[in-house]
Structure formats: C-alpha cells, structure tokens
N, C-alpha and C positions, 0 to 999 in steps of 0.2 A: 712241284716237280713230279712226273708221272711215277706211278707205282709199277713195281717189277709184277712179272706174271704171279709169283709165288704170294708178294703182297695184297694185289688185287684180289686172288683167291680167299686169303684169310681173312681180307676184310670184308668180303662177300659174306662169308661164312660166319664171321662174328656178328655181323649185320643181323642175319636170319636167325642166329641162336637167340641173340637178344629179344627177338620179336616172336620166340617160338608160341608162346601162350597168345598170340594175336591171329584170331581166326581170319582176319580181313586181310593181313599180310600178305602182299603178292606182287606181283612184277611191278607195277605203277608205283609201290610204297618202297621197293628195294630200288627203284631207280632213283627214286626222290632222295633217299637215304645217301646213295652214291655220288650223287648229283651230276647224273648223266642221262642223256635221252633215251628213252626206252629202246628204240632201235639200234643206238651204238651198244647198250649195254648185253643186249640181245646177242650182238656178232661177238662180243666178246667173251661172254659166257659159253657161246658155242664153240668159238674157236680153240678156247683153252680147256674146255671139259667135253665137249662133242654132246651138251645136253642143253636142252632149251631152259629158260629161267625157272619155268614152274616145274621141270623136272629137279632142278639143282635144288629148289627151295624143299621140297617133297621128300626128297633124298636124305636131308637134313633132320625134318623132322622125325622121318622113320627111323633113321640110326638111332634120334634120342630116345625114341619110343623104345627101340628093343633094347637100350641100356635101362629104362624103366622098369621095364617088363622084367628083365632079367632080375633085377634088384628087388622086385617084389614092391614097387612103390605105387600099387594100386591095380583095380580092375583093368579090364581091356577099354571100357566107355572113357574111365577115370584118365588114362593116359592119352586116349584119344584126344579128350577136351584138353588137356595138358601141353601137349605139341602142337595144337591149332587147327585141330579136325572137327569141323561144325557137327560132322555126323559119324557114328561109330559105325554105321553099315559101312559107310566110303571108306573109313579108315583100315576095316579089315579087309576090303577087296584090294586097297592099295598095298596094304602091308604082305599079303597074301601073295599080290604080284611081284613084289621087291624080293622077298625072301624064299618064297616056294613053300611057304607053311604059315598057318593061321599064326595071330597072337595068342590066343588062348593056350595053344601048346606051349609055348617059352612061359606061361605061367606054371604049366605043368612040370616043369623042369624037363622038357623034351630035346631042347636044342641049348646045351651047355654054351660057354663063351667060348668060340674057337672061330678060326678063320675058316669058312666052309670053301668049298671047292670052287664055287660060285663066285666068293668076294677073291679067291686068288686068280681066278680067271679075268675078273673085272680089272684087277690091280695090273695084272700083265698086261692087259689090253691099254689100260690108260698110259702106261710107261710107252707102249710102243706109238699111241697115240701123240704122247706127249713130245716125243723124238721128231714124229713127223710135223708137229705143229711147229716146231723151234725152227726146221727147215722151211718152211713154208713162211713162217714170219721173217726170216733172213731173206726170203727171194722176195715178198712183197716190198721189205724196206729198200732192197736193190731197186726193183721196178718204180717204187715210187719215187726215189730220187731221180731217175731218169725221166720220168714222165713230167714231175715237178720243173724239172730243167726246162722242158720242152712247153711248159706252161697250159698242158691238157688234165693235170691231175688234181681234183678237189675231192678229197674224201669228205662225207657228209660229215663226220666230227669235226672237221676243221671250219666248219661256217663258222662265219661271224655272228654273234648273236648282239644286235644292236637295238636299245629301248629307245622309242619315242615318247616321252612324258607329253601331258596334256599340251594342245597349243595354247599358248597363251595371246590374247588380244586385247593391247592396253589403247583407249583411246581410239575404238574402230574409225575408220573413213569410209570403210567400204559395207555393204550388206554381209549378213553373217553365212548366206549361203553361198556367197563367192569365194570366202574363206573355206567356207566346207569343201567345196569343189577342188579349190587349192590342194587342200590336206589330203584329201583322197587320192588325188591325181599324185601327188609326190610319193604317197606312200606306195600307189600302185605300182610306181617305176621303179623303186626300192626293192619291192618284194618280187619283181621279174627278176631280179639278179640271183642266179643259182647260189654264188658263194654268201650269201647273205640271208639270215635269219632274223626277220622283220617283227619285234613286237610293237605293233604301232601303236597310237594314242587311242584308237577305239576300245583298245585292251587296257591302258593304263587310266583311261577316264572311268571305268569302273570304281564302284563305291570302296572296295577292300585296297584298292592302288591309289587312289586320287590323293591322299595327305602323305603319301611316301616320300621320303628325301630321295635323291638321285642315286646315292648308295643303297638305301633299302630297296631301290626298284631293282638295280644290277644285281644284287643278292638275291632278289626273290625272283629273276628269271635265269640268274646264274650267265649274267651278260657281259659281253666284253667292251661295249662301249654304250655310253648314254649320249643321244642326240637331243639336247634344247634348241626348240625354236620358239621365237615371239615376234608378234608385229608391234611396232610403236609408231605413233604418228607425231612430227614435231612441224609445226606450221603449217599444218594440212598437207605435210608430204610423209607419205607412209614407208616402212622399211621394214625388211625381214630379217631379223637376226638369227643367227644358228651359233651354235656353241657346241662342240664335241669335246667329249672327255672321256678318259677309261674307266673301268671298273672302282677305280682307287678315288676317284674324281680329282685326275690329274689333268689338267687342260691340256688338248692334242692340237686343236684349231677353232678359230672363231672368225666369223664375216658377217657383213650385212650388205642386202640386197636391194636396191630400188623395189618396192612394192608392186609387183604388177598382177596381184590375184584377180584385178576387176578387168585388167585386160582381155582382148580376145585371144591374145598370143599367151594365156596361161599355160600351155603343155609346153612350148618352148621353155618359159621361165621356169617349170618343175624340172625340166629333163638338164637344165643349166645347173639346178642347185644339188641334183641326182649326182651329175657328173664330177663335181667337185666332192661331194661326200665320197663316192667309191674312191676318188683319186688319194683324199687324206685317209681312206682306210687301206691304200694300197691293194686294190681290188684290180683284179686285171680280166678286164669284161672281153668274153668273148663278140665275134662278130655280128653275131646275131642278137646278142644282149643289148650291145651298144645300138644297133638300128630299131630294137625295139623300145630303147628309151628314148631315141629321138623321134618316135613316132607321134605324128600331132594330126588331127581328125582331118584338118584343112589346113592349107596355107593362107586362105582368103580370111580375112580380120573379122569383116563384116559377117560372113558365115559364122564363124567362130562364136561370135558376140551372140547371134540368135541362138546357136545350139547351147551355149552356156545357160541363156535364159530360158531356155526350154527344160533343160536339166533342173535349173533351180523350181519351176512350176512343179515338177514331176515328184519333186520333194514336197509337195502340199494335196497330192492325190488324195489323202484321206479326207479332206475337207470337201470333196466332190466332185462331180463329172467336169465343174468349169475348170478346173484345174488340169483335166487332161485336155479341154478343146483349146483352152490357150497353149499349152506346151506343144500341141498339134500343130498350131499357127505359127509358132517360132521354129519348130522345126522344117515345116513349109518354105519359111522365108531362108532359112539357112541353106535349104536345097535351090532356092532362087538363084543363091549368091553363088553356090557351089554344088554342080548337078552331080560331082563324083564323090560327097562326102558318105562315105560308108556309115559312119556310125550314127548319122542323121537317117538313115534309111533304116538303121536297126531299132532306132527310137521310134520310128513312125509305124514299123511293124510291130511292135511291143504294145505299143497305144490300139491298134486295129484288134489285134489279136488276142490281148489280156483285158483290155477295158471295153471297148466301144462294141465287141462282139457281146459281151454278156448283158449289153443292156436289152436285147431284142432275142437274143438265143435261149436254151435252157435253162443252163446253169445250173442241172442237177435237181432241178425241181420235180415234184410226183407229176403234177399237171402239164401235160404235154402243149408245147407252143403252137400258135396257130401258124397258117401256110405265111401269111403276110411278114410275122415275126421271123420266121425262119429262114425267109429269102433276103430278110435285111443282115440278119446276122452272118448268113453266107457271104453276103456282099462285103462286110468288114472283113470275114476271114482272109478271100480272094485277095482285098487289097492288102491286108498283111504279106501274104505270099507275094504278092508283086513286090513289096517293099523289100522283102527277106532276100528276094532273088537278086534286085539291084545291089543290095549290100556285098552281097557275095561276090558279085559281077567285078566291082571294085576292090575287093578284099577277099580273096579267095581262102584266107585261113582265118576268118571272121567265127569264131565259136558260137557268140551269139546268134548270129544270123544262122548258120545251121540249127542251132536248138528251137529257134523258132519256125523254122520249117518242118521239125520234127512235130512241135505243137501243132501246125498246121494240119498235117496229115493225120495227126493223132485225132484231131477235133473232126475231120471230114470222112474218117474211116478207112483209112490206107496203114495197119500197121506195120507193113513190109517197109513203107519208104520211110515211115516214121524211124524205125530202128535204123535205117540206112544213114538218115540225117543225124541222127541222135550218136551214132557211131561217130561221125564227121566231127560235130561238136566236141565230143569228149577228146578226141585227137589232136584239137588246136586249142583246146581249153589249158589254163594255167592248172594244173593239178595242188591247187592250195588246199588251205581249211575251208573256204567256202564252197569249191569244187567236190569238197566230199561230202559235205554238210547238206548241199542241195540233193545232189544225186542220191544218196541214201534215203531222203524222202521221196524222191522221185520213183526207185526202183521199188521202195517199200508199197507204194499206191498203186503199182502195178502189177504187185505178187511175184516180183524176182527175189526170192530171199536170199538165194547166196548174194548175189550183187548188193542187196541193201544192207547184207551184215558186212560184206567187204568194205563197202563205202563207211559206214559206222565206225569199225576200226580203223581204219586208216584215217578218219578225222579224229578219234582220241589218241592216236601217237603223233598228230602233229599240234595238237594246242599244248600251249605252253603248262606244266606240271602244276601250277599255282593257279590256273585258270578253271573254273568251274565249266564243266561240258556241259553243251547245248541238252537241255531236259528231253526236247523231243527226239532226238539221236539217239539218248539213253533208251525213251520209249520203242523206239524202231528195232534197237536192239534185243530188248525184251520180247517185243512181237515176234519178231522173225525165227528168232531162236526157240522161243516157247512153240511156235507153229510145228517147228520141225523137229521138235522132240529133244533139245538141248536144254532140260529145263533147272539143271545146276547152273547152267551158266546163263542163262535167261536172268536167273532170280539173282546173279550176281549184278546185273546192271539195273535190275530193278529198286536193288539195295543202294545203289548209286543214286537213281532217282530220288529214292524216300527221303536219302542225306540232303538233298537241294530243297524238296517241298514235302517236309513232314506232316502229310494230311493222310489219315486213316482211311478215307473214303477211298479214293483212286489205288491205295495200297490194297484194299479189300477185294476191289472189282479187279484188279490185275492177277491176284491171287485166286480167285473164282474163275478166270479165264483158264488160267494154266491147269486147273483142277479139271475142267470143261474138257479142254482139248486132250487129255489123258482120260476121259470118261469116266472121272470121279464127280458124278452130279451130286451126291449126298454132301460131299465136302464142300463143293462150290455153293451149294445152297445155304451150308452154315457162314460161308465168308457174306453173302449176299442179306443173311439174316443180321449179320453183325452193321452192314452198311444201312438196313431199313433202320436200325435203331439210331446210326449218327442222322438219316435224313429220312423219316417217314413220309415225306411228300415227293419221294425220288421216283418220276416214272419208269427211269432208266432200270432202278431195283425191281419192280413189279414186273416188267417185262423180260428180265432176267431169270426172275424166280418163274414166270409162267413157263420161260423153254425148259430150264430143270426139272421142273414138275412133269411136262410134256415128257421127257427125254427117261424120266422113271416111271412114266405111265401113270402117274397119279393126276388122272385127268379132272376128277373133281376138286382138287387144290389149284390145279391151272385155272379152272373157270372161275375159283373166288379170287383168286390173285387179280384176274381181269375183272371181276367186276369192284375190286377196290380202285385198282387204276382208273376206271371210268368216274366212280364217285370223286376219285382226286380229281380228275379233270373238269366235272361238272362244277365242285366246289370252288376253282379258281377260275370259273367260267371260261375254261377252253372248249372250243366245240370238238365234238368225236369226230375226228378225223381217219382216213383208212388206216390200218394197222396191222401189218404180217402177225403180230403176236395176239392179237384179238381175233384176226381170222381163222388161226388155229386152234385157239381155244372154243369157237362157236364149231368147228368142224368136229373137233372132238365130244364137244357135247351134243352133237346131231342137228345142230340148228343151221342148216346150208344156205338158208336165204341171209340170215345175218353176216354168217361167214362172206358170202361173193360181194356184199356192199365194202367189206375191208379189203378182199382181194384180187376185185376185178381191175382196180386203178393199178394195181401193182402188176397183174399181167399185162395191161396193155404198156405200162411204162417198161418192161422188161421187153415184151415183143418189138416193141420199135428201137429199142436199143440194140437188138440183134437184128433186125431187118437194114437199120442204117450204121450197123459196127460202130456204136456209139463208143468212145474211149469210157463213158463213167464205170458200166460194170460188165460189158460186152467181151471185152478183149481177156480179162482174165477170168471168164467161163463163170462169174458168179450169175449173169443174168440168167443162163441155162440151170445152173444148179439151184438156183431160187423157183425158178418156173417148175422144175421136175418136181421139187419139194412141195410146191402147192398143188400140183396136179395129181401127185401121189396122196396126199390127203385126201382131195376130191375122188379119189377111187379111180382116175381115166388112167387106165395103163400105158394105151398108146403114146398119149401126149406127155407122158413120165418118161418113156424111153426116147420119145423123139429127142427131146431137150438133153437126157442123160448121154446119148451115143455121141452129142457134140462134145464131151469131155476127152473123148477119146483123140482129139486134136491139141488137146491143151498142151501149153507152152510155159506155164505159170501158175502161180499158186497152188503148187502141191499140196501144201501143208493144210491149208482151209479145206481143199477139196476131199483131202484123205478123212479129215475130220467129219465131213459131212456125210460123206458116204458109210463112214464106219457107225456113226452115232445115232444119224436122224432117224427116229422110230416111224417116220410116215415111208422108210423104204423097205421096211420089216417083211412085209407082205410080199417083195420081189427080191430080198436078199440072197436067197437060195438059188435063184434062177441063173441058167448059164449066162442069158443075156445082162444080168448085172454083173455079175461074177466077171467076165471079158471086161467091162468098163472099170471095174473095182481093182483088177489085177495091172492094167494099165496105168491108172494113178499110183497104186502102191510102186509099181516097177520106177516110174519118175520120180517119184518120193523118195525112193530109195536110191537114186543118183545123186538128186541135189543133197542127201542129208550126207554121202560120202565126200562130195565136193566139199560141202561146210565142215565136217569133221576134219579133213585135211588142212583147211584153212586154219581153223582154231588150233590146230598143232603147230602148222608152221609159223603161226604167230605168239606161239607159246601162250595160249591161253588155258589149253587143256592139254593133258599128257597123251 
C-alpha cells in the first residue's frame, strides 16, 4: 500500500534522523532505505517539499544542531560531528546560511527558543506550496488516467523491473559462444523496451549474486518479476526453457522452445521469445519498439551464419591478430551473401579503425612512425570509413556507424566532422548504462569536463542500487570535479573508489593531485612521500616529487629526485629514455645539453601532433601547452607565446589549462606581461563558464546545495 504524503515525509524524516551521526549518509543511502529509485525519490521530495534531497537532509541535520546548541550539548565542533558534518568549517557555513547567524552565538544565548520571522515565513510559504501541490497532484492524476487510457502514459516509477538470473546450460550441444550471442541478443531486445528495467544475467552472475535464490534476487533489486532460463538437451535435441515468477515466487508462466541458438536466424528466435515475455507481462509495445524488437541484421540465413561466426571470433581478439583476421573473413563472406547487411559493414569498419590501423600507425608512441607505416595506417582508416559509410547507407539510424565515422575523423584530424558524427551517434544510441559509461570516458579523455561529469552522474543513477559502480567512472568524476574546483564533491567519489579498492597508494596519489590543483604543493609533497614509503621503487613518485619541488622552487631537491630516479632505472636494467621531468630538472640545473636529450623527442612529437591535428594531445591543446612550457624553460620567449596564443581558441580542458597557466613556474618570467594576461584571462573566463554549468548540474541532481 502506498504511503500518504504525510506518511512519506514522516518516514523520510525518521530515516534521516536515525542516521544523523553518519557523515556518509546521503541521497543514495536514503533512496536505498526507502526502497526507491534515486530519480523517483528526487521527484517526490521536490514535489512535496520544493527542496532537493540533499537540502532536505541538510535541514534536518541543522535543525537538530540548533536544538543541541540551545541545550548546551557540546561545542560547535562536537555538535557538527554529532549531526553528520565531516568539517566544522563547512557546518558553520551551512548553519549561518540557514539561520542567518553563526552557531557560536547560540552557545552564548544570543538566540533563544522562538520562532523567528524567517521560520514563520518559511511555514507560511510551505503551506501555500502544499495547497498548490495538492492541486497539481490532482491534475496529474486526472491527466494520467486519460493518458493511460489511450496507452501513451508510462511514468518512470511504473517501470517493470525484471531480473534474469544466470543462464543455465545442461548437457550443452552447441558452442558456448553461440549461447552467449543468444543471451546477449535476448537481453538487448528486452532492454530496448521502455517499460522494462532489465537486470540481466551479466549482473546476476557477479560473485555477490551468484548464490542468491530467486526470492533473494527479487528483494536485492526490488524486482517485480524473475525470469529463469535454461537449456537442456534430450537425445541430442536442445530446448530452451523459460519460467516467469513474481517477486514472491508465484509462477506466472512457463514454456519450452526448440533451441535455435546455433541457427543463423538466432535474431528471429530472440524476438519470438521477447514478444512472448512482454505479452505475459502485459506490456503494450509502441510501434517503434515492436519494429526494433523484430529487427534482424539480415534475412539471408547463410549471411547470418557467417556474421555470427565473425562475432564469435571477435570474442577471442585478446588472443592476437589471428582472431581479428579470421573475423574479418567471416564478415566478408557475410557481405558476399547479403551486400545490404549494415551490421556486417559496422563490424568491418570496427576491425579496420580499431584494430588493423594500430598495427602500422602511431598508437600514441613517442617515436614517430615512418612514411610507409603511416600510409598503411591511413589505408586501413580509409577502408574503415568506407565500411561505416556503407553501414549508414543501409541503416541511417545506426549509432555505431556514426560513432566509427567520428573516430575516423578524430584520427585523421577533422574535429568538426568528428563532433558532428558523434552527435548523430548519441542521437540514435540507446541511452542506457553502457552509453553513459562509455561516453563519460570519451568526454573525459577529450577534456570536456561538464559532459564527462554529466555522463558519470547519469551512469550512477541508472545502475542498480546493490551493484558496485564502475571504478573507472568514479575516477573520472574525481578527476573532472577536482580539476574544476569542486573538491568536496570530488572527494566523495574518491571515497567511493577507495571502498571498492582500498589501496593506500592510489588514494595518496589522488589526494596529492587534488592539493596540486589548488597550489598546495607542500601538502601534495607529503602525500607523495607517503607513497614513496609504500613503494620506494616507484618512478611515478619520483617524477611527481620532481614536479612539486620545481613548483616550490627547490631545484636542488628536484635534481636529487631526478638522480635517484635514474639510479632506480639503472638498477632494474631500464634504459634511460627521454623524460619531460628529467629535462626540466636539467634546465633548472643549467645543464642544457642533457636537457635537450630529454626534451627534443617531445618537441618533435608535439609539433607533429599539432601539424597533423592528431587527436592524442592536440585537440585539447595539451601539445601547445607543453611546448610553451618547454620553450619557456629554455628561455625562448617567441616560441613560448607562439604556442600559448593557440590557447585563445581552446574549446575544452579548461581545468587543466587554468592549472598550468596559474602554477607552472616556467611562466613566472612572463606572468605579468599583457600578452600572457590576455591568454590567462581568456582561459579563466571559459573556466568560469564551465564551472557555473557544472554547479547548476550538481544542484539540479541534488549532489550539492
């Protein structure tokens, strides 16, 4: 039975009050306690209180703090910790903002227990809002009934959650890869249905869920239904058995299907089963959903068999280039039998652009490739583009085809076209967990802080509450939020990362970077020293200690760390290769010949990137920044500003660029010039715009107040 508005708010308040002392208790924890999706909870709290969830929790904490202070139950710091604030300074700031006076004044008896004017106004305002909300709710119910009647209304909170446990295979008569393709295609068809929230067996086969019963899985994911599937063969005849039950274990439906998972027509087989499942769940499919569900890469069974064989081979790509080449031959045979098969063209494009190109191309190495290898890599890239064009010719809504074209233009130095095709890829993609997961990484790599943060947050909102988030996405959120000055929020995700991987070394490294980005090089140095104690042979530690020493102007210490790093490399028989940190240390020691040994290869690399508009570093202006940094160290003012001036057209990576321009000591000699100030002011202006966008995003999502 659903709770009334008053009961809902009362339960919320009781849960928050029961967890006041828990500093980590926030939106996710409250949603879990309420057994609700974060998005649904956010909407309800906003509807009933006109507050974000974070604001709601904070006000309960502050109300309790006011009571404790008036009862003289401790000093300001003690009360702050008791009501769940990890920082007394932050507590004082929030308290002052809420009540209009600092908490210390309460202890002095300056604010007795009275309902002040502000509280009266708030109560009056809330009553007015409540009346409005009652009207709005009534209106929504009426409209909802009408829309439901014409079968177009599907509120997110009414999504059916269905859990698919691990696919059982008894006495298999077909290859594991065929069954895997069947399973993934079946899951994909169900996940494309808007009314369903599918927890697939790729989740339930994780160690924490493997040994759970159906009832335990239903409770763990707050599911409505459980769909069990298994394959059994009797007398070499295989069958797929399906069993659908509700969250209490009561059987809804069961059926058996002749096993077609090895047939070329596996896609029709999956569509047939998916249609039966949606029918038993009484889900009404939209026209476009039904069409999508019935889609198959080809009507030609021979082509489908070759296509499936190619997909099987790509599963073994980690074994070497042989699997890639065999997959390529299978897809070529598929296209010989069906020259209109868009998905086969997509796979061919993927092989050319993502695999074969790297055999001859640069792939981010310091050494520049020779002309012959560059030409070969370009030929593979061009072949990949041709295949992606073909895929879109036969399916103009093929998201992967557009994404591969974006990769092609990114690789060949046309950022505008790359953005255009990336936008088309996003438009036609299914905006599911995998979409936000991959895009968070893609945007972070290209220095688009806002987009990386937005995708990371949306990914976290979509994963099941009991599923551990992807560590790389947590790292992306830490990095981009930290670079953009949201330290407290950045640390929140850093803590989540450490909960999964409680390793002190990466923790201290991330804390060191956060301090560096704020110009606190001495504190960063302390964290790096802790890492050096953990791993005395870490070249990374020595390089970062050289950097912090350089920024603090302690050049003798920088040189000492460089000598220790070289000794470390010699002791483990590593050759001394060009190193930017070594080059900087030699410049500051006045040893320019030694410095140029380390710096010249980087100068060649970065200039090549800029000349050819390579995506590795040039698009987000890192190449220009690092070249200006090198030439500033060498005292070449003209070249320094030649590359610095390129930053006035920068369109991304403002967090990192602002850090470089603010703290790199090599720029000190030019910092007060009007030319440098013009460049700095441009980056600072763009940084400020990005900061405000991110701030609005975080407030909108209830992450900050």
